[in-house]
C-alpha positions as CSV (number, residue, x, y, z in Angstrom):
1,M,17.6,-29.8,2.8
2,G,20.0,-26.8,3.1
3,T,20.1,-24.3,5.9
4,I,17.7,-21.4,6.0
5,L,20.6,-19.2,4.8
6,D,22.9,-21.2,2.6
7,R,26.3,-19.7,2.2
8,P,26.9,-18.4,-1.4
9,E,29.5,-20.1,-3.6
10,E,32.8,-18.4,-3.7
11,G,32.8,-15.6,-6.3
12,A,29.0,-15.6,-6.5
13,V,27.3,-12.2,-7.0
14,V,25.3,-11.2,-3.9
15,N,21.8,-10.1,-4.6
16,P,20.6,-7.7,-1.9
17,K,16.9,-8.3,-2.5
18,E,17.3,-12.0,-2.2
19,L,19.4,-11.6,1.0
20,H,16.7,-9.3,2.4
21,R,14.0,-12.0,1.8
22,K,16.2,-14.7,3.4
23,L,16.9,-12.5,6.3
24,M,13.2,-11.8,7.0
25,R,12.5,-15.6,6.8
26,T,15.4,-16.4,9.1
27,M,14.4,-13.8,11.7
28,K,10.8,-15.0,11.7
29,T,12.0,-18.5,12.3
30,L,14.3,-17.4,15.1
31,A,11.5,-15.4,16.7
32,R,9.3,-18.5,16.9
33,C,12.2,-20.4,18.4
34,V,13.1,-18.0,21.2
35,A,11.7,-20.4,23.8
36,V,14.0,-23.3,22.7
37,K,15.5,-24.2,26.2
38,D,13.6,-27.3,27.4
39,C,10.2,-26.8,25.8
40,C,10.7,-29.2,22.9
41,R,13.0,-31.9,24.2
42,E,10.3,-34.3,25.4
43,Q,7.7,-33.4,22.7
44,T,6.7,-36.0,20.1
45,A,4.4,-33.7,18.2
46,L,4.4,-29.9,17.5
47,C,5.9,-27.9,20.3
48,P,3.1,-25.8,22.0
49,N,5.4,-22.9,22.4
50,C,7.1,-22.5,19.1
51,Y,5.1,-24.8,16.8
52,I,8.2,-26.4,15.4
53,L,8.8,-30.2,15.2
54,P,11.3,-31.5,17.8
55,K,13.9,-32.5,15.2
56,R,13.7,-29.2,13.4
57,H,13.8,-27.4,16.8
58,S,16.8,-29.4,17.9
59,W,18.6,-28.5,14.6
60,L,17.9,-24.8,15.2
61,G,19.2,-25.0,18.7
62,R,22.5,-26.5,17.5
63,N,22.9,-23.9,14.7
64,V,21.5,-20.8,16.3
65,K,24.9,-19.1,16.3
66,E,25.4,-19.7,12.6
67,L,21.9,-18.5,11.8
68,L,22.5,-15.3,13.8
69,L,25.7,-14.7,12.0
70,A,24.2,-15.3,8.7
71,A,21.3,-12.9,9.5
72,L,23.8,-10.2,10.5
73,T,25.7,-10.8,7.2
74,C,22.4,-10.2,5.3
75,V,21.9,-7.0,7.2
76,L,25.4,-5.7,6.5
77,A,25.2,-6.7,2.8
78,F,21.9,-5.0,2.3
79,T,23.1,-1.9,4.1
80,A,26.3,-1.7,2.1
81,A,24.4,-2.2,-1.2
82,A,22.1,0.8,-0.3
83,A,25.1,2.9,0.8
84,D,27.0,2.2,-2.4
85,N,24.1,3.3,-4.7
86,P,25.2,6.8,-6.0
87,F,21.6,7.8,-6.8
88,V,20.3,7.4,-3.2
89,G,19.5,10.9,-1.9
90,T,17.5,14.1,-2.8
91,W,18.0,15.7,-6.2
92,E,16.7,19.2,-7.2
93,M,16.2,20.3,-10.8
94,N,18.4,23.1,-11.9
95,M,16.0,25.1,-14.0
96,M,18.8,27.4,-15.5
97,K,20.8,24.5,-16.8
98,S,17.8,22.4,-18.0
99,K,16.5,22.5,-21.5
100,L,12.9,21.4,-21.5
101,D,10.9,21.0,-24.7
102,A,8.4,23.9,-25.4
103,A,5.6,21.3,-25.6
104,A,6.5,19.8,-22.1
105,P,4.3,20.7,-19.1
106,K,5.3,23.8,-17.3
107,F,6.3,23.9,-13.6
108,Q,8.4,25.9,-11.2
109,N,10.5,23.3,-9.4
110,R,10.9,19.5,-9.2
111,T,12.7,17.2,-6.8
112,I,13.4,13.5,-7.0
113,V,14.2,11.4,-3.9
114,Y,15.8,8.0,-4.4
115,T,15.8,5.4,-1.6
116,A,17.1,1.8,-1.6
117,E,14.2,-0.6,-1.0
118,S,14.1,-4.4,-0.8
119,S,12.3,-4.4,-4.1
120,G,14.9,-2.2,-5.8
121,L,15.8,1.5,-6.1
122,K,12.7,3.7,-5.6
123,A,12.2,7.2,-6.9
124,V,9.5,9.7,-5.7
125,V,9.1,12.7,-8.0
126,T,7.7,15.9,-6.5
127,T,6.6,18.8,-8.7
128,D,5.7,22.2,-7.3
129,G,5.3,20.7,-3.8
130,K,3.1,17.8,-5.0
131,A,4.3,14.1,-5.2
132,Q,3.4,12.9,-8.7
133,T,5.1,9.7,-9.6
134,D,6.5,6.7,-7.7
135,V,9.0,4.6,-9.8
136,T,10.7,1.4,-8.7
137,Y,13.8,0.4,-10.7
138,D,13.5,-3.3,-10.6
139,G,13.5,-4.2,-14.3
140,Q,9.9,-5.3,-14.3
141,Q,7.1,-3.8,-16.3
142,H,4.5,-2.0,-14.2
143,A,1.1,-0.5,-15.0
144,V,1.0,3.2,-14.3
145,T,-1.7,4.2,-11.8
146,P,-3.4,6.3,-12.6
147,A,-2.6,5.8,-16.2
148,S,-1.0,8.7,-18.1
149,G,-2.6,9.8,-21.2
150,L,0.7,9.3,-23.0
151,Y,1.7,5.9,-21.6
152,T,0.1,3.1,-19.5
153,H,3.2,0.9,-18.6
154,E,6.7,1.5,-17.7
155,T,9.9,-0.6,-17.2
156,A,12.6,1.0,-15.1
157,T,16.1,-0.5,-14.8
158,A,19.1,0.5,-12.7
159,K,22.5,0.0,-14.5
160,D,25.5,1.0,-12.4
161,R,25.5,4.8,-12.9
162,T,22.6,5.1,-15.2
163,L,18.9,4.6,-14.9
164,E,16.8,3.6,-17.9
165,T,13.1,3.7,-18.3
166,E,10.9,2.5,-21.2
167,F,7.3,3.8,-21.7
168,K,4.6,1.8,-23.5
169,K,1.0,2.4,-24.6
170,D,-1.2,-0.3,-26.1
171,G,1.8,-2.6,-26.1
172,K,4.0,-0.2,-28.2
173,V,7.0,1.7,-27.1
174,V,6.2,5.4,-27.0
175,G,9.2,6.9,-25.2
176,S,12.3,6.4,-23.1
177,R,14.2,8.2,-20.3
178,K,17.8,7.9,-19.3
179,N,19.3,9.2,-16.1
180,S,23.1,9.6,-16.1
181,L,25.5,10.7,-13.3
182,S,28.5,13.0,-13.6
183,A,32.0,11.8,-12.7
184,D,31.8,13.3,-9.3
185,G,28.2,12.0,-8.7
186,R,26.9,15.4,-7.8
187,T,25.0,16.1,-11.1
188,M,22.4,14.0,-12.8
189,T,21.3,14.5,-16.4
190,V,17.8,13.1,-17.4
191,V,17.1,12.8,-21.1
192,L,13.4,12.2,-22.0
193,D,11.9,11.4,-25.3
194,L,8.2,10.8,-25.2
195,R,5.5,10.7,-28.0
196,Q,2.7,13.2,-27.4
197,A,-1.1,12.7,-28.1
198,N,-0.6,14.5,-31.5
199,G,2.1,12.1,-32.5
200,N,5.0,14.5,-32.1
201,M,8.0,13.6,-29.9
202,V,9.0,15.7,-27.0
203,H,12.8,15.9,-26.2
204,S,13.8,17.4,-22.9
205,V,17.2,17.4,-21.0
206,A,16.8,18.1,-17.3
207,V,19.8,18.7,-15.0
208,Y,19.6,17.9,-11.3
209,D,21.9,18.8,-8.5
210,K,22.3,16.6,-5.4
211,R,21.6,18.2,-2.1
């Protein structure tokens, strides 16, 4: 059995989400083991204080420094990954620069707030002061709740400086969206192609400025 937080192999790609899960598991174990001192040394069954078998408890006592260092590494790695994501922050649509399809819904303003979550990059879209959609860029297909009349499922994926989303209805692809960043990371262009109820495709190009 390996340690709770096995060291990654040299050159391995660090997955922030996996590190976060391991961190949470490690911290829970350490929290249960806070009374390590002498409570388990004479126990032959489960320790009444921490509910960990003596051998396991003894191992934790010997390796607590390594566990704490590994947990700290997880925190730093996850924080760095969040800080390095250029999408994180608040974006406001520039209505003057945007070119929305005439058939697209009309609105006065729209903002998108991106945050780095353990499940992946998360986006909350607010239109005319009302939060409308909540998207997680984890590469998994999710049912849209409540379902849009134009699509029922979406798959959102983060790829370096682009975000890609695929829309489906009745198992068929009905549209896509691609978010791209400018070289300086201050402008985001969102290209949307989505089939309407009448079968026509809507093509819109929205430009956002980072606050």
